[in-house]
C-alpha positions as CSV (number, residue, x, y, z in Angstrom):
1,M,-15.3,14.4,10.5
2,D,-12.9,15.4,13.0
3,L,-9.3,14.2,12.0
4,K,-7.8,16.2,15.0
5,K,-9.4,14.0,17.3
6,I,-8.5,10.9,15.9
7,L,-4.7,12.2,15.7
8,H,-4.9,13.4,19.3
9,S,-6.1,9.7,20.3
10,L,-2.7,8.5,18.6
11,E,-0.2,10.6,20.6
12,N,2.3,8.9,22.4
13,C,0.9,5.5,20.7
14,P,2.2,2.6,22.1
15,C,3.2,1.1,19.0
16,G,6.0,3.4,19.0
17,R,5.4,5.3,15.6
18,K,4.1,8.9,15.1
19,H,1.1,8.8,13.2
20,T,0.2,11.7,10.6
21,F,-2.2,12.6,8.2
22,V,-1.8,14.5,4.7
23,T,-5.9,14.9,4.7
24,E,-7.2,18.0,6.4
25,I,-10.7,18.2,5.5
26,V,-13.3,15.7,5.1
27,E,-17.1,17.2,4.9
28,I,-20.0,14.5,4.6
29,E,-23.3,16.3,4.6
30,S,-26.8,16.8,2.9
31,G,-26.7,19.5,0.2
32,L,-23.0,19.8,0.4
33,T,-22.6,20.4,-3.5
34,A,-23.9,24.0,-3.4
35,R,-20.8,24.6,-0.9
36,M,-18.1,22.8,-2.6
37,G,-16.3,25.7,-4.3
38,K,-16.5,27.7,-1.2
39,I,-14.7,25.0,0.6
40,L,-12.3,24.5,-1.6
41,A,-11.6,27.9,-1.7
42,D,-11.5,28.6,1.8
43,A,-9.1,25.6,2.2
44,N,-6.9,27.6,-0.4
45,F,-6.8,25.1,-2.7
46,P,-5.0,25.8,-6.1
47,K,-7.7,27.9,-8.6
48,K,-6.5,26.5,-11.7
49,V,-7.4,22.4,-11.7
50,L,-7.9,19.3,-13.6
51,L,-11.2,17.8,-13.3
52,V,-11.3,14.1,-14.0
53,S,-14.5,12.2,-14.0
54,D,-16.7,9.9,-16.2
55,E,-20.4,10.3,-17.7
56,N,-22.2,8.5,-15.1
57,A,-20.2,10.5,-12.0
58,M,-20.6,14.0,-13.5
59,K,-24.8,12.7,-14.0
60,A,-24.4,11.9,-10.4
61,A,-22.9,15.0,-9.3
62,K,-25.1,17.3,-11.2
63,G,-23.9,21.1,-10.2
64,T,-20.7,20.1,-8.9
65,V,-18.5,21.6,-11.5
66,E,-20.7,25.3,-11.7
67,A,-20.4,25.4,-7.9
68,I,-16.7,25.0,-8.1
69,E,-16.3,27.5,-11.0
70,A,-18.6,29.8,-9.1
71,A,-15.8,30.1,-6.3
72,G,-13.5,31.3,-8.9
73,F,-11.3,28.0,-10.1
74,E,-10.6,27.7,-13.3
75,I,-11.3,24.0,-14.6
76,K,-9.7,21.9,-17.2
77,K,-11.8,18.8,-17.5
78,L,-11.1,15.1,-18.5
79,I,-13.9,13.2,-18.7
80,Y,-14.2,9.5,-19.8
81,Q,-17.1,7.7,-20.9
82,N,-17.3,4.8,-18.3
83,M,-14.1,4.4,-16.1
84,M,-14.2,0.9,-15.3
85,Y,-10.4,-0.1,-14.2
86,A,-7.4,1.9,-13.5
87,K,-4.5,1.3,-15.7
88,I,-1.3,2.8,-15.8
89,E,-2.1,4.1,-19.2
90,Q,-5.0,6.4,-17.9
91,V,-2.4,7.7,-15.1
92,R,-0.4,8.7,-17.8
93,E,-3.5,10.4,-19.7
94,V,-4.3,12.4,-16.3
95,E,-0.1,13.1,-16.0
96,A,-0.2,14.7,-19.5
97,L,-2.8,17.5,-18.6
98,C,-0.9,18.4,-15.5
99,A,1.6,20.6,-17.0
100,D,-0.6,24.0,-17.0
101,V,-2.7,23.2,-13.5
102,D,-1.6,23.5,-9.9
103,G,-4.5,20.8,-8.6
104,V,-6.5,17.6,-9.4
105,I,-9.9,16.9,-8.5
106,A,-11.2,13.6,-8.7
107,L,-15.0,13.5,-9.3
108,G,-16.5,10.1,-9.1
109,T,-15.4,7.2,-6.9
110,G,-13.1,3.9,-7.4
111,S,-11.0,3.9,-10.7
112,I,-10.9,7.6,-11.2
113,N,-10.0,8.1,-7.8
114,D,-6.9,6.0,-8.1
115,I,-5.3,7.4,-11.3
116,C,-5.9,10.6,-10.2
117,R,-3.9,9.9,-6.7
118,V,-1.2,8.3,-8.8
119,A,-1.0,11.3,-11.3
120,S,-1.1,14.0,-9.0
121,F,1.4,12.3,-6.7
122,R,3.9,12.0,-9.7
123,Q,3.2,15.4,-11.0
124,K,3.4,17.2,-7.5
125,K,-0.1,18.3,-7.9
126,E,-2.5,18.9,-4.8
127,F,-5.2,16.5,-5.0
128,S,-9.0,16.4,-4.0
129,I,-11.7,14.3,-4.1
130,V,-15.4,14.8,-4.3
131,A,-17.0,11.3,-4.0
132,T,-20.1,10.2,-5.8
133,A,-20.9,6.7,-4.0
134,P,-20.1,4.9,-1.0
135,S,-18.6,2.1,-3.3
136,M,-14.7,1.4,-1.7
137,D,-12.2,2.2,1.2
138,G,-9.4,4.0,-0.8
139,F,-10.9,7.6,-0.4
140,A,-8.5,8.4,2.1
141,S,-5.7,6.0,1.2
142,D,-2.2,6.8,0.3
143,T,-2.1,3.5,-1.8
144,A,-3.7,3.1,-5.4
145,P,-3.9,-0.3,-7.2
146,I,-3.3,-0.1,-10.7
147,I,-3.1,-2.4,-13.4
148,E,0.3,-2.6,-15.4
149,N,1.2,-5.2,-17.7
150,N,-2.2,-7.2,-16.8
151,F,-0.9,-7.1,-13.2
152,K,-2.6,-5.3,-10.4
153,N,0.2,-3.5,-8.2
154,S,0.0,-1.0,-5.2
155,F,1.4,2.1,-5.9
156,F,2.4,3.9,-2.8
157,V,1.6,7.5,-3.3
158,E,-0.3,10.3,-1.1
159,Q,-3.8,11.1,0.4
160,P,-6.2,13.4,-0.6
161,R,-6.1,16.8,1.2
162,I,-9.7,17.1,0.9
163,I,-12.9,14.9,0.9
164,L,-16.2,16.1,-0.1
165,A,-19.3,13.9,-0.3
166,D,-22.9,15.2,-0.8
167,T,-25.3,12.6,1.0
168,K,-28.1,13.1,-1.3
169,V,-25.7,12.2,-4.0
170,L,-24.4,9.0,-2.0
171,A,-27.8,8.1,-1.4
172,K,-28.9,7.7,-4.8
173,A,-25.7,5.9,-5.8
174,P,-26.7,2.3,-7.5
175,L,-27.5,-0.5,-5.2
176,E,-24.3,-2.4,-6.7
177,L,-22.0,0.2,-6.3
178,K,-23.0,0.7,-2.5
179,A,-23.1,-3.0,-2.0
180,A,-19.7,-3.2,-3.2
181,G,-18.9,-0.7,-0.8
182,F,-20.0,-2.9,1.8
183,G,-18.0,-5.5,0.5
184,D,-14.9,-3.9,0.7
185,M,-15.3,-3.0,4.2
186,V,-16.3,-6.5,5.6
187,A,-12.8,-7.6,4.0
188,K,-11.2,-5.9,7.1
189,Y,-11.7,-8.6,9.5
190,I,-9.8,-10.6,7.2
191,G,-6.9,-8.0,6.8
192,I,-6.7,-7.5,10.6
193,A,-6.3,-11.2,11.1
194,D,-3.7,-11.6,8.5
195,W,-1.8,-8.9,9.8
196,Q,-1.8,-10.1,13.4
197,I,-0.6,-13.5,12.0
198,A,2.5,-11.4,10.1
199,N,3.1,-10.0,13.4
200,L,3.2,-13.0,15.3
201,L,5.5,-15.0,12.4
202,I,8.0,-12.1,11.1
203,D,7.3,-9.6,13.6
204,E,6.2,-7.4,11.2
205,Y,4.7,-4.2,12.2
206,Y,1.0,-4.2,13.6
207,C,-0.4,-1.1,15.6
208,P,-3.7,-2.5,17.7
209,A,-4.7,1.4,17.8
210,V,-4.7,1.7,13.9
211,A,-6.6,-1.7,13.7
212,D,-9.0,-0.2,16.3
213,I,-9.8,2.5,14.2
214,T,-10.2,0.5,11.0
215,M,-12.7,-1.6,12.9
216,Q,-14.6,1.5,14.3
217,G,-15.0,1.9,10.8
218,V,-16.3,-1.8,10.0
219,K,-19.0,-1.5,12.8
220,K,-20.3,1.8,11.2
221,V,-21.0,-0.2,8.2
222,V,-21.9,-3.5,9.2
223,D,-24.3,-1.9,11.6
224,L,-26.1,-0.3,9.1
225,A,-26.3,-3.6,6.4
226,E,-30.0,-3.4,6.5
227,Q,-30.3,0.1,5.3
228,V,-27.6,-0.1,2.4
229,N,-30.4,-1.0,-0.2
230,G,-32.3,2.1,0.5
231,E,-31.8,5.7,-0.1
232,D,-31.1,6.9,3.2
233,E,-28.9,9.8,3.6
234,V,-28.0,9.2,7.2
235,A,-26.8,5.6,6.4
236,A,-24.9,6.5,3.2
237,G,-23.2,9.2,5.1
238,N,-22.2,7.0,8.2
239,I,-21.1,4.3,5.5
240,M,-19.2,6.9,3.5
241,E,-17.5,7.5,7.1
242,G,-16.8,4.3,7.8
243,L,-15.1,3.5,4.3
244,I,-13.0,7.0,4.9
245,L,-11.7,5.6,8.4
246,S,-10.5,2.5,6.9
247,G,-8.6,4.5,4.4
248,L,-7.1,6.6,7.5
249,G,-6.0,3.2,8.7
250,M,-4.0,2.6,5.6
251,K,-2.1,5.8,5.7
252,L,-1.7,5.7,9.6
253,A,0.2,2.3,9.3
254,K,1.6,3.4,6.1
255,S,0.5,0.3,4.6
256,S,-2.4,-1.3,3.3
257,R,-2.2,-3.9,6.0
258,P,-5.4,-2.9,8.1
259,A,-7.6,-2.7,4.9
260,S,-6.8,-6.0,3.0
261,G,-5.9,-9.5,3.4
262,A,-6.0,-12.6,1.3
263,E,-9.4,-11.7,0.2
264,H,-8.3,-8.5,-1.3
265,V,-5.5,-10.7,-3.1
266,V,-8.0,-13.3,-4.6
267,S,-9.9,-10.8,-6.1
268,H,-6.7,-9.3,-7.9
269,Y,-6.0,-12.6,-9.4
270,L,-9.8,-13.1,-10.6
271,E,-9.5,-9.3,-11.7
272,C,-6.0,-10.0,-13.8
273,Y,-7.1,-13.3,-15.2
274,K,-10.3,-11.6,-17.0
275,L,-8.4,-8.8,-18.1
276,A,-5.6,-10.3,-19.7
277,R,-8.3,-11.8,-21.6
278,G,-10.4,-8.9,-22.5
279,I,-13.1,-9.8,-19.9
280,W,-14.9,-7.0,-17.6
281,P,-13.8,-8.2,-14.1
282,E,-17.0,-6.8,-12.1
283,F,-16.7,-3.9,-9.7
284,H,-13.8,-4.3,-7.2
285,G,-15.5,-4.2,-3.8
286,K,-18.1,-7.1,-5.4
287,K,-15.8,-9.3,-6.0
288,V,-13.7,-8.5,-2.5
289,G,-17.1,-9.0,-0.9
290,V,-17.5,-12.7,-2.4
291,A,-13.7,-13.3,-1.7
292,S,-14.0,-12.4,1.8
293,V,-17.1,-14.9,2.3
294,L,-14.5,-17.6,0.7
295,I,-11.6,-16.7,2.8
296,N,-13.7,-16.1,6.0
297,R,-15.1,-19.7,6.0
298,I,-11.5,-21.2,4.9
299,Y,-9.8,-19.7,7.5
300,H,-12.4,-20.9,10.2
301,N,-12.3,-24.5,8.7
302,I,-8.6,-24.6,9.1
303,A,-8.8,-23.2,12.8
304,D,-11.6,-25.8,13.4
305,R,-10.1,-28.9,11.5
306,V,-6.3,-28.6,11.9
307,E,-5.7,-28.5,15.7
308,E,-1.3,-29.2,15.0
309,V,0.9,-28.5,12.1
310,N,4.6,-29.6,11.2
311,P,5.8,-27.0,8.8
312,T,8.6,-27.5,6.0
313,A,10.4,-25.0,4.5
314,D,8.6,-23.4,1.4
315,N,9.6,-24.8,-2.1
316,P,7.5,-23.5,-4.9
317,D,7.2,-24.9,-8.2
318,W,7.8,-21.6,-10.3
319,D,7.1,-23.5,-13.7
320,L,3.7,-24.5,-12.1
321,I,3.2,-21.4,-10.6
322,R,3.7,-19.2,-13.8
323,A,2.0,-21.2,-15.8
324,Q,-1.2,-20.3,-13.8
325,F,-0.8,-16.5,-15.0
326,D,-0.7,-14.9,-18.2
327,T,2.6,-14.4,-20.0
328,T,2.4,-10.8,-19.9
329,Q,2.1,-11.0,-16.0
330,H,5.4,-13.4,-15.4
331,A,8.0,-10.6,-15.2
332,E,5.5,-8.3,-12.5
333,L,5.0,-11.4,-10.6
334,M,8.8,-12.4,-10.0
335,K,9.3,-9.0,-8.8
336,V,7.3,-9.8,-5.9
337,N,8.9,-12.9,-5.4
338,E,12.3,-12.4,-5.7
339,P,13.5,-12.4,-2.8
340,S,10.3,-14.5,-1.4
341,I,8.7,-13.2,1.6
342,M,8.7,-16.8,2.5
343,D,12.4,-16.3,3.2
344,K,11.9,-14.5,6.5
345,V,9.4,-17.6,7.8
346,D,11.0,-20.0,10.3
347,P,8.9,-23.4,10.3
348,A,9.8,-23.7,13.6
349,R,8.4,-20.5,14.8
350,L,5.2,-21.1,12.4
351,K,4.5,-24.5,14.4
352,A,5.0,-22.7,17.6
353,I,2.6,-20.2,16.9
354,W,0.0,-22.3,15.7
355,P,-2.2,-22.1,18.5
356,D,-2.3,-18.4,18.5
357,I,-3.2,-18.2,14.5
358,R,-6.1,-20.2,15.4
359,R,-7.0,-18.1,18.6
360,I,-6.5,-14.8,16.0
361,I,-9.2,-16.5,13.4
362,K,-11.9,-17.4,15.9
363,T,-11.6,-14.2,18.0
364,V,-11.3,-11.7,14.8
365,L,-13.4,-13.3,12.2
366,P,-17.1,-13.3,12.3
367,T,-18.6,-16.6,11.8
368,D,-19.5,-17.9,8.4
369,E,-23.6,-17.5,9.6
370,E,-22.7,-13.9,10.7
371,M,-20.9,-13.2,7.5
372,M,-23.3,-14.3,5.5
373,K,-26.2,-12.6,7.2
374,M,-24.4,-9.1,7.0
375,M,-23.9,-9.7,3.3
376,R,-27.3,-10.8,2.4
377,A,-28.9,-8.2,4.4
378,A,-26.7,-5.5,2.6
379,G,-27.7,-6.9,-0.8
380,A,-24.2,-7.9,-1.5
381,A,-22.7,-10.5,-3.6
382,T,-21.6,-13.7,-1.6
383,E,-21.3,-16.6,-4.3
384,P,-18.4,-16.9,-7.1
385,A,-21.1,-17.1,-9.7
386,D,-22.2,-13.9,-8.6
387,V,-19.4,-12.4,-10.3
388,H,-18.7,-14.8,-13.0
389,V,-16.1,-16.7,-11.9
390,D,-16.6,-20.7,-12.4
391,D,-15.1,-23.5,-10.4
392,E,-11.9,-23.8,-12.6
393,L,-11.3,-20.3,-12.2
394,L,-12.1,-19.9,-8.4
395,E,-9.8,-22.8,-7.9
396,K,-6.9,-21.2,-9.5
397,G,-7.6,-17.9,-7.7
398,L,-7.5,-19.7,-4.5
399,R,-4.6,-21.9,-5.1
400,Y,-2.5,-19.1,-6.7
401,H,-3.6,-15.7,-5.8
402,A,-1.1,-15.5,-2.6
403,Y,1.8,-15.1,-5.0
404,M,1.2,-12.0,-6.2
405,R,2.2,-9.9,-3.2
406,Y,5.3,-9.6,-1.0
407,R,3.0,-10.2,2.1
408,I,2.6,-13.0,4.5
409,L,-0.9,-14.4,4.3
410,L,-2.5,-17.3,6.0
411,T,-3.1,-18.5,2.5
412,R,0.9,-18.2,1.5
413,L,1.6,-20.5,4.1
414,M,-0.8,-23.1,3.4
415,P,2.0,-25.4,1.2
416,M,4.2,-25.1,4.2
417,L,1.9,-26.2,6.3
418,G,1.1,-29.3,3.7
419,L,-2.7,-28.1,3.4
420,D,-4.4,-28.0,0.3
421,I,-6.5,-24.9,0.4
422,M,-9.5,-26.5,-1.6
423,D,-10.2,-29.0,1.1
424,F,-11.2,-25.9,3.3
425,V,-13.8,-24.5,1.0
426,K,-16.9,-26.4,2.6
């Protein structure tokens, strides 16, 4: 991937900001495993490293450790049995092993990457990724979602310096993981829409050029929807590239805005609800894909059915809201609501820009039919039942997810608008 070309295209960006990367090398290639050690060595990555992985990823990336050791690297390993979600406790486990190393390599995807991203940043160690599946969009991100007190928070950290992926490995990844990556990418439509709405409503920073880079990544992925469920290396490589472009977009914007909107926060609510009860919450991208289908449909229904609005000041019932969260989550919940993001919202301005909000929905988001067609073609989950969410939990997630973030989302505005989200699900 030509990172210099991307940065060159953003010189003198009309948004007024200077865009930069920390990531220096992204190589996605067939048979790359044998060259990974040389690539790291040529890039002067530190020779004393901690490699963090789990048994599934180690099996998928057979030969990777040997290739890195052959290039003169001294590797200390932390291998989990099965890394299912990223918790602050696991971040601390990685941190505890960092004292006598100079770099951290995450071998795997998703949660492995996230705990290493935070631990390496906190311990001031260089960080690189060897990806084993195109399953999520956070490879090049400078944020990491970490669970603490049964609440999923975004930790602002730093990008990996190097990202390596062998398409032979990516192509053989389980369909469920590849479909999860696809689900994580279709979420960008909603992320961009919510970002534009926030820009109009409270003058939140927005960069059309970064949004465009993100959507280039989305196009790379959705154009290959029918090839997700095969073992085609070219398709796997292109999907991986699209996922990385999304992560780069987050770094360029200095925010996760380009990559996530209401759909991600719905997914976070469902995940945290289940984790508080000791229930496996499903893969991140799988849940996000299902939530994307729902939020996409809800937003279109709102735009179609609500021609005018008469917003009132936000007046949440915090006793009712807290009751929808586990008591272990209450302190984290209130951290992102005191002060409230809604303090920045002027009801009169919301009324004035309502036609523009409807226009954004109709121009940025795919139709419900288009969304369903691409998700089904990719073999991705589309229904709440596919991620073991019943009607009661779904209603909780849709009604109360938006209180989990200090962020303007259309779903967070609905109480001000006097709209019940459940009226727009169908």
